[in-house]
N, CA, C and O atoms as a Tinker XYZ file with bonds, in Angstrom:
   380  protein
     1  N      3.515000   60.903000   43.483000    73     2
     2  CA     3.545000   60.218000   44.897000    64     1     3
     3  C      3.545000   61.261000   45.787000    63     2     4     5
     4  O      4.294000   62.217000   45.581000    81     3
     5  N      2.739000   61.225000   46.855000    73     3     6
     6  CA     2.610000   62.247000   47.929000    64     5     7
     7  C      3.612000   61.821000   49.012000    63     6     8     9
     8  O      3.744000   60.651000   49.371000    81     7
     9  N      4.358000   62.931000   49.542000    73     7    10
    10  CA     5.350000   62.614000   50.523000    64     9    11
    11  C      5.403000   63.869000   51.434000    63    10    12    13
    12  O      5.459000   65.035000   51.044000    81    11
    13  N      5.376000   63.415000   52.749000    73    11    14
    14  CA     5.289000   64.325000   53.865000    64    13    15
    15  C      6.412000   64.057000   54.782000    63    14    16    17
    16  O      6.493000   62.937000   55.288000    81    15
    17  N      7.339000   65.018000   55.067000    73    15    18
    18  CA     8.491000   64.866000   55.973000    64    17    19
    19  C      7.940000   64.683000   57.420000    63    18    20    21
    20  O      6.862000   65.187000   57.735000    81    19
    21  N      8.698000   63.947000   58.309000    73    19    22
    22  CA     8.423000   63.806000   59.628000    64    21    23
    23  C      9.281000   64.678000   60.500000    63    22    24    25
    24  O     10.402000   65.079000   60.185000    81    23
    25  N      8.620000   64.948000   61.685000    73    23    26
    26  CA     9.240000   65.841000   62.713000    64    25    27
    27  C      9.605000   67.099000   62.246000    63    26    28    29
    28  O      8.778000   67.832000   61.704000    81    27
    29  N     10.971000   67.472000   62.435000    73    27    30
    30  CA    11.416000   68.796000   62.074000    64    29    31
    31  C     12.142000   68.746000   60.716000    63    30    32    33
    32  O     13.003000   69.591000   60.471000    81    31
    33  N     11.827000   67.790000   59.826000    73    31    34
    34  CA    12.408000   67.707000   58.574000    64    33    35
    35  C     11.846000   68.499000   57.552000    63    34    36    37
    36  O     10.675000   68.849000   57.698000    81    35
    37  N     12.506000   68.869000   56.476000    73    35    38
    38  CA    12.012000   69.764000   55.403000    64    37    39
    39  C     12.345000   69.197000   54.038000    63    38    40    41
    40  O     13.455000   68.696000   53.853000    81    39
    41  N     11.471000   69.248000   53.106000    73    39    42
    42  CA    11.693000   68.809000   51.739000    64    41    43
    43  C     12.059000   70.034000   50.863000    63    42    44    45
    44  O     11.335000   71.029000   50.895000    81    43
    45  N     13.114000   69.989000   50.115000    73    43    46
    46  CA    13.665000   71.160000   49.420000    64    45    47
    47  C     14.018000   70.745000   48.122000    63    46    48    49
    48  O     14.533000   69.654000   47.881000    81    47
    49  N     13.697000   71.762000   47.127000    73    47    50
    50  CA    14.036000   71.625000   45.746000    64    49    51
    51  C     15.114000   72.688000   45.450000    63    50    52    53
    52  O     14.960000   73.891000   45.665000    81    51
    53  N     16.200000   72.129000   44.943000    73    51    54
    54  CA    17.458000   73.140000   44.713000    64    53    55
    55  C     17.052000   74.169000   43.689000    63    54    56    57
    56  O     16.297000   73.874000   42.763000    81    55
    57  N     17.529000   75.321000   43.847000    73    55    58
    58  CA    17.395000   76.335000   42.743000    64    57    59
    59  C     18.610000   76.312000   42.104000    63    58    60    61
    60  O     19.616000   76.379000   42.811000    81    59
    61  N     18.759000   76.209000   40.575000    73    59    62
    62  CA    20.030000   76.200000   39.871000    64    61    63
    63  C     20.548000   77.478000   39.872000    63    62    64    65
    64  O     19.796000   78.446000   39.762000    81    63
    65  N     21.848000   77.607000   39.992000    73    63    66
    66  CA    22.625000   78.808000   40.019000    64    65    67
    67  C     22.916000   79.276000   38.601000    63    66    68    69
    68  O     22.641000   78.583000   37.621000    81    67
    69  N     23.494000   80.497000   38.526000    73    67    70
    70  CA    23.741000   81.163000   37.241000    64    69    71
    71  C     24.713000   80.297000   36.240000    63    70    72    73
    72  O     25.706000   79.679000   36.623000    81    71
    73  N     24.307000   80.356000   35.073000    73    71    74
    74  CA    25.261000   79.568000   34.233000    64    73    75
    75  C     26.389000   80.700000   33.546000    63    74    76    77
    76  O     27.206000   80.281000   32.726000    81    75
    77  N     26.374000   81.823000   33.853000    73    75    78
    78  CA    27.364000   82.721000   33.364000    64    77    79
    79  C     27.871000   83.492000   34.502000    63    78    80    81
    80  O     27.154000   83.782000   35.460000    81    79
    81  N     29.155000   83.841000   34.397000    73    79    82
    82  CA    29.776000   84.704000   35.414000    64    81    83
    83  C     29.184000   86.183000   35.082000    63    82    84    85
    84  O     28.518000   86.483000   34.091000    81    83
    85  N     29.577000   87.016000   36.124000    73    83    86
    86  CA    29.260000   88.519000   36.028000    64    85    87
    87  C     29.937000   89.022000   34.695000    63    86    88    89
    88  O     29.345000   89.888000   34.052000    81    87
    89  N     31.195000   88.509000   34.224000    73    87    90
    90  CA    31.790000   89.005000   33.166000    64    89    91
    91  C     31.269000   88.473000   31.823000    63    90    92    93
    92  O     31.733000   88.910000   30.770000    81    91
    93  N     30.314000   87.540000   31.847000    73    91    94
    94  CA    29.761000   86.968000   30.727000    64    93    95
    95  C     30.447000   85.628000   30.281000    63    94    96    97
    96  O     30.175000   85.208000   29.157000    81    95
    97  N     31.304000   84.935000   31.064000    73    95    98
    98  CA    31.863000   83.661000   30.729000    64    97    99
    99  C     30.730000   82.581000   31.123000    63    98   100   101
   100  O     29.988000   82.677000   32.100000    81    99
   101  N     30.737000   81.684000   30.313000    73    99   102
   102  CA    29.764000   80.515000   30.532000    64   101   103
   103  C     30.503000   79.471000   31.364000    63   102   104   105
   104  O     31.611000   79.038000   31.048000    81   103
   105  N     29.852000   79.110000   32.399000    73   103   106
   106  CA    30.470000   78.075000   33.342000    64   105   107
   107  C     29.989000   76.655000   32.843000    63   106   108   109
   108  O     28.794000   76.364000   32.792000    81   107
   109  N     31.086000   75.721000   32.449000    73   107   110
   110  CA    30.619000   74.463000   32.105000    64   109   111
   111  C     30.045000   73.544000   33.200000    63   110   112   113
   112  O     30.428000   73.773000   34.348000    81   111
   113  N     29.216000   72.579000   33.009000    73   111   114
   114  CA    28.536000   71.647000   34.095000    64   113   115
   115  C     29.673000   71.097000   35.022000    63   114   116   117
   116  O     29.529000   71.017000   36.242000    81   115
   117  N     30.800000   70.728000   34.370000    73   115   118
   118  CA    31.841000   70.068000   35.189000    64   117   119
   119  C     32.457000   71.047000   36.350000    63   118   120   121
   120  O     33.096000   70.628000   37.315000    81   119
   121  N     32.178000   72.320000   36.109000    73   119   122
   122  CA    33.004000   73.271000   36.953000    64   121   123
   123  C     31.940000   73.865000   37.960000    63   122   124   125
   124  O     32.299000   74.602000   38.879000    81   123
   125  N     30.657000   73.529000   37.759000    73   123   126
   126  CA    29.542000   74.103000   38.629000    64   125   127
   127  C     29.518000   73.355000   39.921000    63   126   128   129
   128  O     29.679000   72.139000   40.024000    81   127
   129  N     29.308000   74.172000   40.871000    73   127   130
   130  CA    29.120000   73.548000   42.360000    64   129   131
   131  C     27.613000   73.462000   42.426000    63   130   132   133
   132  O     26.848000   74.164000   41.764000    81   131
   133  N     27.244000   72.475000   43.344000    73   131   134
   134  CA    25.863000   72.404000   43.621000    64   133   135
   135  C     25.319000   73.640000   44.293000    63   134   136   137
   136  O     25.942000   74.184000   45.205000    81   135
   137  N     24.143000   74.096000   43.844000    73   135   138
   138  CA    23.708000   75.279000   44.483000    64   137   139
   139  C     23.258000   75.035000   46.045000    63   138   140   141
   140  O     22.887000   73.935000   46.457000    81   139
   141  N     23.337000   76.143000   46.806000    73   139   142
   142  CA    23.138000   75.903000   48.300000    64   141   143
   143  C     21.779000   76.812000   48.503000    63   142   144   145
   144  O     21.469000   77.192000   49.632000    81   143
   145  N     21.063000   77.105000   47.460000    73   143   146
   146  CA    19.799000   77.791000   47.512000    64   145   147
   147  C     18.714000   76.787000   47.123000    63   146   148   149
   148  O     18.899000   75.895000   46.295000    81   147
   149  N     17.511000   77.006000   47.811000    73   147   150
   150  CA    16.418000   76.153000   47.463000    64   149   151
   151  C     15.073000   76.671000   47.710000    63   150   152   153
   152  O     14.921000   77.788000   48.206000    81   151
   153  N     14.099000   75.929000   47.395000    73   151   154
   154  CA    12.707000   76.316000   47.639000    64   153   155
   155  C     12.179000   75.186000   48.630000    63   154   156   157
   156  O     12.488000   74.013000   48.418000    81   155
   157  N     11.437000   75.519000   49.636000    73   155   158
   158  CA    10.863000   74.529000   50.478000    64   157   159
   159  C      9.535000   74.012000   49.712000    63   158   160   161
   160  O      8.691000   74.774000   49.241000    81   159
   161  N      9.483000   72.716000   49.663000    73   159   162
   162  CA     8.505000   71.950000   49.038000    64   161   163
   163  C      7.290000   71.597000   50.111000    63   162   164   165
   164  O      6.098000   71.849000   49.938000    81   163
   165  N      7.835000   71.011000   51.159000    73   163   166
   166  CA     6.815000   70.578000   52.339000    64   165   167
   167  C      7.692000   70.547000   53.646000    63   166   168   169
   168  O      8.907000   70.354000   53.615000    81   167
   169  N      7.058000   70.730000   54.652000    73   167   170
   170  CA     7.597000   70.765000   56.075000    64   169   171
   171  C      6.890000   69.859000   57.001000    63   170   172   173
   172  O      5.667000   69.750000   56.919000    81   171
   173  N      7.639000   69.136000   57.962000    73   171   174
   174  CA     6.952000   68.343000   58.796000    64   173   175
   175  C      6.311000   68.992000   59.947000    63   174   176   177
   176  O      6.393000   70.219000   60.001000    81   175
   177  N      5.750000   68.429000   60.779000    73   175   178
   178  CA     4.833000   69.177000   61.938000    64   177   179
   179  C      5.692000   69.852000   62.958000    63   178   180   181
   180  O      5.216000   70.711000   63.699000    81   179
   181  N      7.060000   69.452000   63.021000    73   179   182
   182  CA     7.875000   70.167000   64.024000    64   181   183
   183  C      8.465000   69.130000   64.902000    63   182   184   185
   184  O      8.104000   67.953000   64.918000    81   183
   185  N      9.459000   69.684000   65.677000    73   183   186
   186  CA    10.220000   68.793000   66.709000    64   185   187
   187  C      9.407000   68.877000   67.983000    63   186   188   189
   188  O      8.523000   69.723000   68.120000    81   187
   189  N      9.734000   67.935000   68.971000    73   187   190
   190  CA     9.097000   68.059000   70.190000    64   189   191
   191  C     10.136000   68.267000   71.318000    63   190   192   193
   192  O     11.255000   67.759000   71.258000    81   191
   193  N      9.733000   69.009000   72.312000    73   191   194
   194  CA    10.529000   69.211000   73.492000    64   193   195
   195  C     10.503000   67.918000   74.385000    63   194   196   197
   196  O      9.721000   67.000000   74.138000    81   195
   197  N     11.393000   67.883000   75.435000    73   195   198
   198  CA    11.367000   66.709000   76.363000    64   197   199
   199  C     10.056000   66.538000   77.056000    63   198   200   201
   200  O      9.637000   65.454000   77.462000    81   199
   201  N      9.426000   67.703000   77.166000    73   199   202
   202  CA     8.028000   67.684000   77.865000    64   201   203
   203  C      6.801000   67.179000   77.002000    63   202   204   205
   204  O      5.653000   67.020000   77.418000    81   203
   205  N      7.289000   66.949000   75.659000    73   203   206
   206  CA     6.131000   66.539000   74.719000    64   205   207
   207  C      5.537000   67.532000   73.865000    63   206   208   209
   208  O      4.863000   67.221000   72.883000    81   207
   209  N      5.785000   68.810000   74.236000    73   207   210
   210  CA     5.251000   70.115000   73.481000    64   209   211
   211  C      5.871000   70.165000   72.251000    63   210   212   213
   212  O      7.073000   69.942000   72.105000    81   211
   213  N      4.998000   70.489000   71.224000    73   211   214
   214  CA     5.565000   70.645000   69.830000    64   213   215
   215  C      6.075000   71.967000   69.572000    63   214   216   217
   216  O      5.461000   72.983000   69.896000    81   215
   217  N      7.130000   71.965000   69.024000    73   215   218
   218  CA     7.771000   73.308000   68.443000    64   217   219
   219  C      7.517000   73.249000   66.980000    63   218   220   221
   220  O      7.954000   72.420000   66.182000    81   219
   221  N      6.658000   74.367000   66.740000    73   219   222
   222  CA     6.221000   74.591000   65.297000    64   221   223
   223  C      7.498000   74.884000   64.352000    63   222   224   225
   224  O      8.423000   75.512000   64.868000    81   223
   225  N      7.605000   74.517000   63.140000    73   223   226
   226  CA     8.666000   74.912000   62.193000    64   225   227
   227  C      8.574000   76.487000   61.943000    63   226   228   229
   228  O      7.520000   77.117000   62.039000    81   227
   229  N      9.847000   77.059000   61.600000    73   227   230
   230  CA     9.962000   78.297000   61.261000    64   229   231
   231  C      9.676000   78.644000   59.717000    63   230   232   233
   232  O      9.092000   79.658000   59.334000    81   231
   233  N     10.140000   77.727000   58.978000    73   231   234
   234  CA     9.862000   77.760000   57.515000    64   233   235
   235  C      8.556000   77.195000   57.008000    63   234   236   237
   236  O      7.948000   76.418000   57.744000    81   235
   237  N      8.069000   77.505000   55.834000    73   235   238
   238  CA     6.780000   77.095000   55.349000    64   237   239
   239  C      7.028000   76.825000   53.900000    63   238   240   241
   240  O      7.995000   77.330000   53.329000    81   239
   241  N      6.188000   76.052000   53.300000    73   239   242
   242  CA     6.258000   75.605000   51.877000    64   241   243
   243  C      6.211000   76.887000   51.032000    63   242   244   245
   244  O      5.360000   77.756000   51.220000    81   243
   245  N      7.243000   76.968000   50.015000    73   243   246
   246  CA     7.265000   78.189000   49.184000    64   245   247
   247  C      8.414000   79.086000   49.613000    63   246   248   249
   248  O      8.840000   79.903000   48.797000    81   247
   249  N      8.946000   79.005000   50.813000    73   247   250
   250  CA    10.105000   79.775000   51.248000    64   249   251
   251  C     11.265000   79.609000   50.346000    63   250   252   253
   252  O     11.491000   78.489000   49.886000    81   251
   253  N     12.038000   80.634000   50.041000    73   251   254
   254  CA    13.290000   80.490000   49.340000    64   253   255
   255  C     14.363000   80.539000   50.551000    63   254   256   257
   256  O     14.367000   81.438000   51.393000    81   255
   257  N     15.192000   79.550000   50.530000    73   255   258
   258  CA    16.089000   79.364000   51.731000    64   257   259
   259  C     17.618000   79.147000   51.270000    63   258   260   261
   260  O     17.902000   78.829000   50.115000    81   259
   261  N     18.433000   79.318000   52.134000    73   259   262
   262  CA    19.953000   79.022000   51.935000    64   261   263
   263  C     20.316000   78.001000   53.026000    63   262   264   265
   264  O     19.998000   78.138000   54.208000    81   263
   265  N     21.012000   76.961000   52.521000    73   263   266
   266  CA    21.429000   75.883000   53.441000    64   265   267
   267  C     22.868000   75.488000   53.134000    63   266   268   269
   268  O     23.364000   75.822000   52.058000    81   267
   269  N     23.558000   74.791000   54.030000    73   267   270
   270  CA    24.927000   74.356000   54.096000    64   269   271
   271  C     25.331000   73.561000   52.883000    63   270   272   273
   272  O     24.471000   72.835000   52.383000    81   271
   273  N     26.467000   73.604000   52.377000    73   271   274
   274  CA    27.011000   72.876000   51.190000    64   273   275
   275  C     26.801000   71.493000   51.335000    63   274   276   277
   276  O     26.427000   70.886000   50.332000    81   275
   277  N     26.978000   70.826000   52.467000    73   275   278
   278  CA    26.879000   69.390000   52.584000    64   277   279
   279  C     25.493000   68.864000   53.214000    63   278   280   281
   280  O     25.256000   67.698000   53.528000    81   279
   281  N     24.638000   69.954000   53.330000    73   279   282
   282  CA    23.187000   69.555000   54.233000    64   281   283
   283  C     22.393000   68.551000   53.385000    63   282   284   285
   284  O     22.443000   68.462000   52.158000    81   283
   285  N     21.696000   67.851000   54.175000    73   283   286
   286  CA    20.479000   67.090000   53.630000    64   285   287
   287  C     20.872000   65.763000   53.018000    63   286   288   289
   288  O     22.050000   65.415000   52.942000    81   287
   289  N     19.845000   65.017000   52.579000    73   287   290
   290  CA    20.090000   63.803000   51.942000    64   289   291
   291  C     19.419000   63.895000   50.721000    63   290   292   293
   292  O     18.234000   64.228000   50.739000    81   291
   293  N     20.066000   63.618000   49.499000    73   291   294
   294  CA    19.463000   63.646000   48.204000    64   293   295
   295  C     18.518000   62.353000   48.050000    63   294   296   297
   296  O     18.794000   61.216000   48.432000    81   295
   297  N     17.370000   62.769000   47.420000    73   295   298
   298  CA    16.445000   61.620000   47.120000    64   297   299
   299  C     15.648000   62.022000   45.744000    63   298   300   301
   300  O     15.461000   63.179000   45.370000    81   299
   301  N     15.236000   60.894000   45.100000    73   299   302
   302  CA    14.557000   61.140000   43.873000    64   301   303
   303  C     13.148000   60.783000   43.897000    63   302   304   305
   304  O     12.879000   59.586000   43.991000    81   303
   305  N     12.271000   61.575000   43.831000    73   303   306
   306  CA    10.878000   61.494000   43.950000    64   305   307
   307  C     10.136000   61.963000   42.716000    63   306   308   309
   308  O     10.172000   63.138000   42.348000    81   307
   309  N      9.452000   60.997000   42.076000    73   307   310
   310  CA     8.618000   61.258000   40.845000    64   309   311
   311  C      9.624000   61.721000   39.775000    63   310   312   313
   312  O      9.221000   62.524000   38.934000    81   311
   313  N     10.853000   61.301000   39.732000    73   311   314
   314  CA    11.782000   61.728000   38.702000    64   313   315
   315  C     12.489000   62.938000   38.998000    63   314   316   317
   316  O     13.340000   63.364000   38.217000    81   315
   317  N     12.159000   63.607000   40.220000    73   315   318
   318  CA    12.739000   64.970000   40.487000    64   317   319
   319  C     13.754000   64.806000   41.582000    63   318   320   321
   320  O     13.450000   64.061000   42.513000    81   319
   321  N     14.965000   65.430000   41.590000    73   319   322
   322  CA    15.854000   65.304000   42.542000    64   321   323
   323  C     15.673000   66.240000   43.643000    63   322   324   325
   324  O     15.694000   67.430000   43.329000    81   323
   325  N     15.497000   65.944000   44.879000    73   323   326
   326  CA    15.115000   66.721000   45.931000    64   325   327
   327  C     16.043000   66.443000   47.114000    63   326   328   329
   328  O     16.790000   65.465000   47.115000    81   327
   329  N     15.979000   67.376000   48.186000    73   327   330
   330  CA    16.784000   67.039000   49.332000    64   329   331
   331  C     15.760000   67.121000   50.667000    63   330   332   333
   332  O     14.777000   67.857000   50.753000    81   331
   333  N     16.216000   66.226000   51.629000    73   331   334
   334  CA    15.576000   66.159000   52.976000    64   333   335
   335  C     16.424000   66.571000   53.816000    63   334   336   337
   336  O     17.527000   66.027000   53.840000    81   335
   337  N     16.135000   67.576000   54.664000    73   335   338
   338  CA    17.185000   68.063000   55.784000    64   337   339
   339  C     16.468000   68.426000   56.996000    63   338   340   341
   340  O     15.245000   68.560000   56.958000    81   339
   341  N     17.092000   68.586000   58.008000    73   339   342
   342  CA    16.543000   69.032000   59.287000    64   341   343
   343  C     16.390000   70.594000   59.216000    63   342   344   345
   344  O     17.216000   71.301000   58.638000    81   343
   345  N     15.331000   71.054000   59.814000    73   343   346
   346  CA    15.188000   72.442000   59.919000    64   345   347
   347  C     16.400000   73.096000   60.366000    63   346   348   349
   348  O     16.692000   74.142000   59.786000    81   347
   349  N     17.238000   72.634000   61.380000    73   347   350
   350  CA    18.381000   73.229000   61.868000    64   349   351
   351  C     19.504000   73.401000   60.827000    63   350   352   353
   352  O     20.391000   74.232000   61.024000    81   351
   353  N     19.480000   72.597000   59.676000    73   351   354
   354  CA    20.477000   72.794000   58.597000    64   353   355
   355  C     20.239000   73.949000   57.699000    63   354   356   357
   356  O     21.045000   74.255000   56.820000    81   355
   357  N     19.091000   74.614000   57.925000    73   355   358
   358  CA    18.727000   75.855000   57.103000    64   357   359
   359  C     19.551000   77.137000   57.695000    63   358   360   361
   360  O     19.527000   77.408000   58.895000    81   359
   361  N     20.178000   77.791000   56.871000    73   359   362
   362  CA    21.152000   78.908000   57.426000    64   361   363
   363  C     20.177000   80.219000   57.451000    63   362   364   365
   364  O     20.309000   81.096000   58.304000    81   363
   365  N     19.245000   80.258000   56.491000    73   363   366
   366  CA    18.423000   81.452000   56.522000    64   365   367
   367  C     17.294000   81.425000   55.633000    63   366   368   369
   368  O     17.182000   80.429000   54.918000    81   367
   369  N     16.385000   82.395000   55.544000    73   367   370
   370  CA    15.314000   82.489000   54.636000    64   369   371
   371  C     15.509000   83.886000   53.935000    63   370   372   373
   372  O     15.800000   84.874000   54.610000    81   371
   373  N     15.341000   83.954000   52.538000    73   371   374
   374  CA    15.462000   85.077000   51.815000    64   373   375
   375  C     14.036000   85.890000   52.120000    63   374   376   377
   376  O     12.979000   85.279000   52.282000    81   375
   377  N     14.131000   87.214000   52.173000    73   375   378
   378  CA    12.883000   88.023000   52.292000    64   377   379
   379  C     12.228000   88.331000   51.059000    63   378   380
   380  O     11.191000   88.994000   51.060000    81   379
């Protein structure tokens, strides 16, 4: 199914965290936190100013991002768990 976010929203796929600690201990699924890193799948056209002028989004599809722990809304699309969030919920982009 094709899905395109509207306005300044971004569709994100979570990137799973490490399953071991630096010391080599395996972290069980019940103790893992949801990762706050992801990859942008698609981006809406952008927000609009009060004057109607379009503000282009800063991120693009394929960017690796960091977002807040409680950011976004979880959805299931074609059997895959994804997040939809506003661009302002994104804390930064990895270079």
